Structure formats: structure tokens, C-alpha cells
PDB file of N, CA, C and O in Angstrom:
ATOM      1  N   MET A   1      88.717  96.492 119.013  1.00  0.00           N
ATOM      2  CA  MET A   1      89.468  97.007 118.012  1.00  0.00           C
ATOM      3  C   MET A   1      88.659  96.569 116.862  1.00  0.00           C
ATOM      4  O   MET A   1      87.900  95.600 116.904  1.00  0.00           O
ATOM      5  N   SER A   2      88.900  97.517 115.563  1.00  0.00           N
ATOM      6  CA  SER A   2      88.131  96.986 114.432  1.00  0.00           C
ATOM      7  C   SER A   2      88.744  95.695 113.662  1.00  0.00           C
ATOM      8  O   SER A   2      89.945  95.509 113.854  1.00  0.00           O
ATOM      9  N   ARG A   3      88.220  94.986 113.005  1.00  0.00           N
ATOM     10  CA  ARG A   3      88.671  93.522 112.465  1.00  0.00           C
ATOM     11  C   ARG A   3      89.332  94.321 111.229  1.00  0.00           C
ATOM     12  O   ARG A   3      88.664  95.228 110.732  1.00  0.00           O
ATOM     13  N   PHE A   4      90.616  94.031 110.706  1.00  0.00           N
ATOM     14  CA  PHE A   4      91.425  94.626 109.577  1.00  0.00           C
ATOM     15  C   PHE A   4      90.663  93.329 108.122  1.00  0.00           C
ATOM     16  O   PHE A   4      90.651  92.100 108.189  1.00  0.00           O
ATOM     17  N   ARG A   5      90.157  94.175 107.028  1.00  0.00           N
ATOM     18  CA  ARG A   5      89.684  93.334 105.659  1.00  0.00           C
ATOM     19  C   ARG A   5      90.733  93.362 104.795  1.00  0.00           C
ATOM     20  O   ARG A   5      91.695  94.115 104.944  1.00  0.00           O
ATOM     21  N   LEU A   6      90.589  92.467 103.759  1.00  0.00           N
ATOM     22  CA  LEU A   6      91.378  92.879 102.694  1.00  0.00           C
ATOM     23  C   LEU A   6      91.294  94.021 102.242  1.00  0.00           C
ATOM     24  O   LEU A   6      92.379  94.586 102.108  1.00  0.00           O
ATOM     25  N   GLU A   7      90.055  94.804 101.840  1.00  0.00           N
ATOM     26  CA  GLU A   7      89.561  95.985 101.504  1.00  0.00           C
ATOM     27  C   GLU A   7      90.543  97.292 101.961  1.00  0.00           C
ATOM     28  O   GLU A   7      90.873  98.344 101.413  1.00  0.00           O
ATOM     29  N   ASP A   8      90.779  96.761 103.033  1.00  0.00           N
ATOM     30  CA  ASP A   8      91.803  97.887 104.086  1.00  0.00           C
ATOM     31  C   ASP A   8      93.252  97.955 103.577  1.00  0.00           C
ATOM     32  O   ASP A   8      94.143  98.696 103.992  1.00  0.00           O
ATOM     33  N   PHE A   9      93.305  97.178 102.747  1.00  0.00           N
ATOM     34  CA  PHE A   9      94.981  97.095 102.481  1.00  0.00           C
ATOM     35  C   PHE A   9      95.406  98.569 101.780  1.00  0.00           C
ATOM     36  O   PHE A   9      96.368  99.215 102.195  1.00  0.00           O
ATOM     37  N   PRO A  10      94.504  99.039 100.592  1.00  0.00           N
ATOM     38  CA  PRO A  10      94.827 100.198 100.025  1.00  0.00           C
ATOM     39  C   PRO A  10      95.391 101.322 100.979  1.00  0.00           C
ATOM     40  O   PRO A  10      96.324 102.122 100.902  1.00  0.00           O
ATOM     41  N   LEU A  11      94.252 100.985 102.069  1.00  0.00           N
ATOM     42  CA  LEU A  11      94.523 102.258 103.120  1.00  0.00           C
ATOM     43  C   LEU A  11      95.974 102.606 103.774  1.00  0.00           C
ATOM     44  O   LEU A  11      96.333 103.691 104.231  1.00  0.00           O
ATOM     45  N   LEU A  12      96.747 101.334 103.690  1.00  0.00           N
ATOM     46  CA  LEU A  12      97.762 101.425 104.174  1.00  0.00           C
ATOM     47  C   LEU A  12      98.852 102.080 103.100  1.00  0.00           C
ATOM     48  O   LEU A  12     100.005 101.826 103.450  1.00  0.00           O
ATOM     49  N   GLU A  13      98.793 102.616 102.259  1.00  0.00           N
ATOM     50  CA  GLU A  13      99.634 103.164 101.018  1.00  0.00           C
ATOM     51  C   GLU A  13      99.083 104.147 100.848  1.00  0.00           C
ATOM     52  O   GLU A  13      99.527 104.626  99.805  1.00  0.00           O
ATOM     53  N   THR A  14      97.978 105.080 101.471  1.00  0.00           N
ATOM     54  CA  THR A  14      97.854 106.362 100.909  1.00  0.00           C
ATOM     55  C   THR A  14      98.514 107.298 101.660  1.00  0.00           C
ATOM     56  O   THR A  14      98.396 107.443 102.877  1.00  0.00           O
ATOM     57  N   SER A  15      99.077 107.809 101.063  1.00  0.00           N
ATOM     58  CA  SER A  15      99.906 109.218 101.455  1.00  0.00           C
ATOM     59  C   SER A  15      99.264 110.399 101.627  1.00  0.00           C
ATOM     60  O   SER A  15      98.043 110.289 101.520  1.00  0.00           O
ATOM     61  N   PRO A  16      99.650 111.455 101.849  1.00  0.00           N
ATOM     62  CA  PRO A  16     100.189 111.544 103.248  1.00  0.00           C
ATOM     63  C   PRO A  16      99.248 110.575 104.286  1.00  0.00           C
ATOM     64  O   PRO A  16      98.089 110.263 104.015  1.00  0.00           O
ATOM     65  N   THR A  17      99.922 110.177 105.462  1.00  0.00           N
ATOM     66  CA  THR A  17      99.173 109.426 106.692  1.00  0.00           C
ATOM     67  C   THR A  17      99.649 109.626 107.767  1.00  0.00           C
ATOM     68  O   THR A  17     100.862 109.773 107.912  1.00  0.00           O
ATOM     69  N   SER A  18      98.804 109.675 108.739  1.00  0.00           N
ATOM     70  CA  SER A  18      99.494 110.137 110.127  1.00  0.00           C
ATOM     71  C   SER A  18     100.085 108.831 110.765  1.00  0.00           C
ATOM     72  O   SER A  18      99.875 107.730 110.256  1.00  0.00           O
ATOM     73  N   ALA A  19     100.751 108.982 111.775  1.00  0.00           N
ATOM     74  CA  ALA A  19     101.710 107.922 112.594  1.00  0.00           C
ATOM     75  C   ALA A  19     100.368 107.138 113.372  1.00  0.00           C
ATOM     76  O   ALA A  19     100.314 105.909 113.404  1.00  0.00           O
ATOM     77  N   ALA A  20      99.406 107.921 113.930  1.00  0.00           N
ATOM     78  CA  ALA A  20      98.433 107.137 114.443  1.00  0.00           C
ATOM     79  C   ALA A  20      97.503 106.324 113.763  1.00  0.00           C
ATOM     80  O   ALA A  20      97.096 105.231 114.156  1.00  0.00           O
ATOM     81  N   MET A  21      97.189 106.901 112.734  1.00  0.00           N
ATOM     82  CA  MET A  21      96.418 106.077 111.870  1.00  0.00           C
ATOM     83  C   MET A  21      97.066 104.903 111.320  1.00  0.00           C
ATOM     84  O   MET A  21      96.602 103.771 111.181  1.00  0.00           O
ATOM     85  N   LEU A  22      98.091 105.308 111.059  1.00  0.00           N
ATOM     86  CA  LEU A  22      98.824 103.875 110.658  1.00  0.00           C
ATOM     87  C   LEU A  22      99.316 103.049 111.771  1.00  0.00           C
ATOM     88  O   LEU A  22      99.684 101.906 111.500  1.00  0.00           O
ATOM     89  N   ARG A  23      99.359 103.363 112.682  1.00  0.00           N
ATOM     90  CA  ARG A  23      99.377 102.660 114.245  1.00  0.00           C
ATOM     91  C   ARG A  23      98.177 101.642 114.141  1.00  0.00           C
ATOM     92  O   ARG A  23      98.168 100.413 114.204  1.00  0.00           O
ATOM     93  N   ALA A  24      97.272 102.469 113.980  1.00  0.00           N
ATOM     94  CA  ALA A  24      96.112 101.746 114.411  1.00  0.00           C
ATOM     95  C   ALA A  24      95.618 100.672 113.264  1.00  0.00           C
ATOM     96  O   ALA A  24      94.892  99.707 113.502  1.00  0.00           O
ATOM     97  N   LYS A  25      96.150 101.027 111.975  1.00  0.00           N
ATOM     98  CA  LYS A  25      95.683 100.042 110.986  1.00  0.00           C
ATOM     99  C   LYS A  25      96.600  98.657 111.352  1.00  0.00           C
ATOM    100  O   LYS A  25      96.160  97.561 111.701  1.00  0.00           O
ATOM    101  N   LEU A  26      97.720  98.976 111.201  1.00  0.00           N
ATOM    102  CA  LEU A  26      98.933  98.015 111.387  1.00  0.00           C
ATOM    103  C   LEU A  26      98.432  97.015 112.601  1.00  0.00           C
ATOM    104  O   LEU A  26      98.331  95.792 112.506  1.00  0.00           O
ATOM    105  N   GLY A  27      98.166  97.752 113.666  1.00  0.00           N
ATOM    106  CA  GLY A  27      97.405  96.766 115.023  1.00  0.00           C
ATOM    107  C   GLY A  27      96.271  95.984 114.167  1.00  0.00           C
ATOM    108  O   GLY A  27      96.547  94.854 113.766  1.00  0.00           O
ATOM    109  N   GLU A  28      95.049  96.527 113.886  1.00  0.00           N
ATOM    110  CA  GLU A  28      94.318  95.661 113.470  1.00  0.00           C
ATOM    111  C   GLU A  28      94.497  94.945 112.506  1.00  0.00           C
ATOM    112  O   GLU A  28      93.732  93.986 112.412  1.00  0.00           O
ATOM    113  N   MET A  29      95.577  95.129 111.411  1.00  0.00           N
ATOM    114  CA  MET A  29      96.134  93.911 110.619  1.00  0.00           C
ATOM    115  C   MET A  29      96.523  92.919 111.646  1.00  0.00           C
ATOM    116  O   MET A  29      95.755  91.989 111.891  1.00  0.00           O
ATOM    117  N   LEU A  30      97.695  93.043 112.290  1.00  0.00           N
ATOM    118  CA  LEU A  30      98.316  91.959 113.141  1.00  0.00           C
ATOM    119  C   LEU A  30      97.233  91.565 113.831  1.00  0.00           C
ATOM    120  O   LEU A  30      96.878  90.515 113.295  1.00  0.00           O
ATOM    121  N   THR A  31      96.600  91.788 114.607  1.00  0.00           N
ATOM    122  CA  THR A  31      95.252  91.183 115.538  1.00  0.00           C
ATOM    123  C   THR A  31      94.286  90.298 114.793  1.00  0.00           C
ATOM    124  O   THR A  31      93.467  89.472 115.197  1.00  0.00           O
ATOM    125  N   SER A  32      94.613  90.700 113.618  1.00  0.00           N
ATOM    126  CA  SER A  32      92.987  89.772 112.398  1.00  0.00           C
ATOM    127  C   SER A  32      93.823  88.831 112.101  1.00  0.00           C
ATOM    128  O   SER A  32      93.283  87.786 111.736  1.00  0.00           O
ATOM    129  N   SER A  33      95.364  88.837 112.141  1.00  0.00           N
ATOM    130  CA  SER A  33      95.955  87.846 111.413  1.00  0.00           C
ATOM    131  C   SER A  33      96.317  86.319 112.106  1.00  0.00           C
ATOM    132  O   SER A  33      96.819  86.313 113.230  1.00  0.00           O
ATOM    133  N   THR A  34      96.077  85.173 111.481  1.00  0.00           N
ATOM    134  CA  THR A  34      96.167  83.962 112.178  1.00  0.00           C
ATOM    135  C   THR A  34      97.690  83.828 112.159  1.00  0.00           C
ATOM    136  O   THR A  34      98.065  83.075 113.058  1.00  0.00           O
ATOM    137  N   SER A  35      98.709  84.335 111.396  1.00  0.00           N
ATOM    138  CA  SER A  35     100.210  84.207 111.805  1.00  0.00           C
ATOM    139  C   SER A  35     100.775  85.747 111.036  1.00  0.00           C
ATOM    140  O   SER A  35     100.231  86.301 110.080  1.00  0.00           O
ATOM    141  N   ALA A  36     101.786  86.125 111.639  1.00  0.00           N
ATOM    142  CA  ALA A  36     102.667  87.381 111.260  1.00  0.00           C
ATOM    143  C   ALA A  36     103.946  87.372 111.340  1.00  0.00           C
ATOM    144  O   ALA A  36     104.522  86.603 112.109  1.00  0.00           O
ATOM    145  N   ARG A  37     104.500  88.109 110.665  1.00  0.00           N
ATOM    146  CA  ARG A  37     106.039  88.095 111.093  1.00  0.00           C
ATOM    147  C   ARG A  37     106.647  89.145 110.459  1.00  0.00           C
ATOM    148  O   ARG A  37     106.348  89.083 109.267  1.00  0.00           O
ATOM    149  N   ILE A  38     107.384  90.115 110.698  1.00  0.00           N
ATOM    150  CA  ILE A  38     108.277  91.239 110.401  1.00  0.00           C
ATOM    151  C   ILE A  38     109.943  90.907 109.974  1.00  0.00           C
ATOM    152  O   ILE A  38     110.729  90.114 110.494  1.00  0.00           O
ATOM    153  N   HIS A  39     110.105  91.729 108.964  1.00  0.00           N
ATOM    154  CA  HIS A  39     111.504  91.330 108.384  1.00  0.00           C
ATOM    155  C   HIS A  39     112.048  93.022 108.405  1.00  0.00           C
ATOM    156  O   HIS A  39     111.413  93.948 107.901  1.00  0.00           O
ATOM    157  N   VAL A  40     113.185  93.131 109.017  1.00  0.00           N
ATOM    158  CA  VAL A  40     113.866  94.581 108.847  1.00  0.00           C
ATOM    159  C   VAL A  40     114.725  94.450 107.703  1.00  0.00           C
ATOM    160  O   VAL A  40     115.876  94.124 107.995  1.00  0.00           O
ATOM    161  N   GLU A  41     114.485  94.614 106.488  1.00  0.00           N
ATOM    162  CA  GLU A  41     114.880  94.956 105.412  1.00  0.00           C
ATOM    163  C   GLU A  41     116.282  96.080 105.552  1.00  0.00           C
ATOM    164  O   GLU A  41     117.426  95.634 105.459  1.00  0.00           O
ATOM    165  N   SER A  42     116.075  97.212 105.729  1.00  0.00           N
ATOM    166  CA  SER A  42     117.112  98.012 105.995  1.00  0.00           C
ATOM    167  C   SER A  42     116.805  99.074 107.189  1.00  0.00           C
ATOM    168  O   SER A  42     115.683  99.364 107.606  1.00  0.00           O
ATOM    169  N   MET A  43     118.005  99.571 107.629  1.00  0.00           N
ATOM    170  CA  MET A  43     117.860 100.557 108.944  1.00  0.00           C
ATOM    171  C   MET A  43     118.996 101.465 108.733  1.00  0.00           C
ATOM    172  O   MET A  43     120.126 101.008 108.564  1.00  0.00           O
ATOM    173  N   ASP A  44     118.787 102.558 108.734  1.00  0.00           N
ATOM    174  CA  ASP A  44     120.004 103.586 108.803  1.00  0.00           C
ATOM    175  C   ASP A  44     120.065 104.373 110.256  1.00  0.00           C
ATOM    176  O   ASP A  44     119.288 105.283 110.544  1.00  0.00           O
ATOM    177  N   PRO A  45     120.835 104.011 110.898  1.00  0.00           N
ATOM    178  CA  PRO A  45     120.956 104.841 112.292  1.00  0.00           C
ATOM    179  C   PRO A  45     121.265 106.246 111.903  1.00  0.00           C
ATOM    180  O   PRO A  45     120.810 107.077 112.690  1.00  0.00           O
ATOM    181  N   LYS A  46     121.944 106.732 110.854  1.00  0.00           N
ATOM    182  CA  LYS A  46     122.286 108.174 110.835  1.00  0.00           C
ATOM    183  C   LYS A  46     121.350 108.867 110.846  1.00  0.00           C
ATOM    184  O   LYS A  46     121.317 109.804 111.644  1.00  0.00           O
ATOM    185  N   THR A  47     119.959 108.555 109.686  1.00  0.00           N
ATOM    186  CA  THR A  47     119.003 109.389 109.337  1.00  0.00           C
ATOM    187  C   THR A  47     117.559 108.957 110.020  1.00  0.00           C
ATOM    188  O   THR A  47     116.473 109.526 109.908  1.00  0.00           O
ATOM    189  N   GLY A  48     117.909 107.733 110.784  1.00  0.00           N
ATOM    190  CA  GLY A  48     116.544 107.155 111.527  1.00  0.00           C
ATOM    191  C   GLY A  48     115.402 106.386 110.410  1.00  0.00           C
ATOM    192  O   GLY A  48     114.263 106.038 110.725  1.00  0.00           O
ATOM    193  N   GLU A  49     116.103 106.211 108.890  1.00  0.00           N
ATOM    194  CA  GLU A  49     115.168 105.826 107.876  1.00  0.00           C
ATOM    195  C   GLU A  49     115.391 104.423 108.112  1.00  0.00           C
ATOM    196  O   GLU A  49     116.494 103.954 108.395  1.00  0.00           O
ATOM    197  N   TYR A  50     114.098 103.617 107.964  1.00  0.00           N
ATOM    198  CA  TYR A  50     113.907 102.270 108.022  1.00  0.00           C
ATOM    199  C   TYR A  50     113.142 101.539 107.075  1.00  0.00           C
ATOM    200  O   TYR A  50     112.352 102.319 106.545  1.00  0.00           O
ATOM    201  N   LYS A  51     113.016 100.284 106.588  1.00  0.00           N
ATOM    202  CA  LYS A  51     112.382  99.759 105.509  1.00  0.00           C
ATOM    203  C   LYS A  51     112.286  98.189 106.407  1.00  0.00           C
ATOM    204  O   LYS A  51     113.230  97.510 106.811  1.00  0.00           O
ATOM    205  N   VAL A  52     110.602  97.883 106.557  1.00  0.00           N
ATOM    206  CA  VAL A  52     110.361  96.668 107.337  1.00  0.00           C
ATOM    207  C   VAL A  52     109.428  95.945 106.195  1.00  0.00           C
ATOM    208  O   VAL A  52     108.844  96.743 105.462  1.00  0.00           O
ATOM    209  N   ILE A  53     109.226  94.697 105.963  1.00  0.00           N
ATOM    210  CA  ILE A  53     108.539  93.875 105.396  1.00  0.00           C
ATOM    211  C   ILE A  53     107.242  93.185 106.429  1.00  0.00           C
ATOM    212  O   ILE A  53     107.747  92.521 107.334  1.00  0.00           O
ATOM    213  N   VAL A  54     106.181  93.201 106.462  1.00  0.00           N
ATOM    214  CA  VAL A  54     105.171  92.411 107.220  1.00  0.00           C
ATOM    215  C   VAL A  54     104.677  91.397 106.233  1.00  0.00           C
ATOM    216  O   VAL A  54     104.274  91.632 105.094  1.00  0.00           O
ATOM    217  N   HIS A  55     104.785  90.022 106.942  1.00  0.00           N
ATOM    218  CA  HIS A  55     104.189  89.047 105.958  1.00  0.00           C
ATOM    219  C   HIS A  55     103.472  88.192 107.045  1.00  0.00           C
ATOM    220  O   HIS A  55     104.039  87.936 108.107  1.00  0.00           O
ATOM    221  N   GLY A  56     102.295  87.783 106.780  1.00  0.00           N
ATOM    222  CA  GLY A  56     101.395  87.184 107.341  1.00  0.00           C
ATOM    223  C   GLY A  56     100.134  86.647 106.584  1.00  0.00           C
ATOM    224  O   GLY A  56     100.132  86.701 105.354  1.00  0.00           O
ATOM    225  N   THR A  57      98.990  86.096 107.307  1.00  0.00           N
ATOM    226  CA  THR A  57      97.989  85.568 106.821  1.00  0.00           C
ATOM    227  C   THR A  57      97.152  85.853 107.735  1.00  0.00           C
ATOM    228  O   THR A  57      97.207  85.694 108.955  1.00  0.00           O
ATOM    229  N   LEU A  58      96.007  86.487 106.754  1.00  0.00           N
ATOM    230  CA  LEU A  58      94.915  87.278 107.234  1.00  0.00           C
ATOM    231  C   LEU A  58      93.862  86.375 107.836  1.00  0.00           C
ATOM    232  O   LEU A  58      93.656  85.334 107.211  1.00  0.00           O
ATOM    233  N   ASP A  59      93.187  86.574 108.891  1.00  0.00           N
ATOM    234  CA  ASP A  59      91.989  85.635 109.016  1.00  0.00           C
ATOM    235  C   ASP A  59      90.835  86.099 108.268  1.00  0.00           C
ATOM    236  O   ASP A  59      90.271  87.090 108.733  1.00  0.00           O
ATOM    237  N   THR A  60      90.415  85.638 107.312  1.00  0.00           N
ATOM    238  CA  THR A  60      89.302  86.089 106.513  1.00  0.00           C
ATOM    239  C   THR A  60      87.862  85.530 106.501  1.00  0.00           C
ATOM    240  O   THR A  60      86.988  85.877 105.707  1.00  0.00           O
ATOM    241  N   GLU A  61      87.702  84.411 107.712  1.00  0.00           N
ATOM    242  CA  GLU A  61      86.421  83.951 108.074  1.00  0.00           C
ATOM    243  C   GLU A  61      85.556  84.851 108.745  1.00  0.00           C
ATOM    244  O   GLU A  61      85.940  85.357 109.800  1.00  0.00           O
ATOM    245  N   GLU A  62      84.399  85.130 108.259  1.00  0.00           N
ATOM    246  CA  GLU A  62      83.333  85.824 108.945  1.00  0.00           C
ATOM    247  C   GLU A  62      83.227  85.400 110.247  1.00  0.00           C
ATOM    248  O   GLU A  62      83.704  84.289 110.482  1.00  0.00           O
ATOM    249  N   THR A  63      82.666  86.070 111.248  1.00  0.00           N
ATOM    250  CA  THR A  63      82.024  85.622 112.783  1.00  0.00           C
ATOM    251  C   THR A  63      80.695  86.057 112.636  1.00  0.00           C
ATOM    252  O   THR A  63      80.422  86.927 111.810  1.00  0.00           O
ATOM    253  N   PRO A  64      79.819  85.526 113.372  1.00  0.00           N
ATOM    254  CA  PRO A  64      78.322  85.588 113.070  1.00  0.00           C
ATOM    255  C   PRO A  64      78.027  86.817 113.168  1.00  0.00           C
ATOM    256  O   PRO A  64      77.038  87.200 112.542  1.00  0.00           O
ATOM    257  N   PHE A  65      78.838  87.842 114.024  1.00  0.00           N
ATOM    258  CA  PHE A  65      78.094  89.245 114.349  1.00  0.00           C
ATOM    259  C   PHE A  65      78.640  90.117 112.929  1.00  0.00           C
ATOM    260  O   PHE A  65      78.403  91.317 112.790  1.00  0.00           O
ATOM    261  N   GLU A  66      79.331  89.377 112.014  1.00  0.00           N
ATOM    262  CA  GLU A  66      79.823  90.070 110.854  1.00  0.00           C
ATOM    263  C   GLU A  66      78.875  89.506 109.628  1.00  0.00           C
ATOM    264  O   GLU A  66      78.649  90.310 108.723  1.00  0.00           O
ATOM    265  N   ALA A  67      78.444  88.512 109.551  1.00  0.00           N
ATOM    266  CA  ALA A  67      77.720  88.067 108.481  1.00  0.00           C
ATOM    267  C   ALA A  67      76.572  88.743 108.171  1.00  0.00           C
ATOM    268  O   ALA A  67      75.738  88.891 109.064  1.00  0.00           O
ATOM    269  N   GLU A  68      76.330  89.264 106.869  1.00  0.00           N
ATOM    270  CA  GLU A  68      75.200  90.178 106.394  1.00  0.00           C
ATOM    271  C   GLU A  68      74.176  89.395 105.988  1.00  0.00           C
ATOM    272  O   GLU A  68      73.141  89.906 105.558  1.00  0.00           O
TER     273      GLU A  68
END
């Protein structure tokens, strides 16, 4: 799996985007974080609409393979 970088955050807000791309980028972000949590701010069972907030700390330390 690719490592999520600070430069990738704007990609999360790009619209329209596919659910598959968003799932992949969110997965990269979560696995590249030292801590993460999610807060469900709202959810409408009638429409299926939801709003979640992801809060975490991205591991920004470079590995030896990433050093240029």
C-alpha cells in the first residue's frame, strides 16, 4: 500500500471522485497515521446521508527507502 503524504490531502476533496479512489486514499491515510479516530457527526437513516470527521496524526517521518 502507498504511503499517504501531506500533499495528498487536496486529493481527498477533489470532486467528483469514485468511491474506490476515496476508499484507497482514506486507507492510505489511516495506515500512514500514528493515531486516528472518527467521529460520526450526523447520519440520516431515511436518506443514507452521513457526515464523519477523521482526526489523527500523520506519520511524516521518512523511511530510508523514501529519502532522496
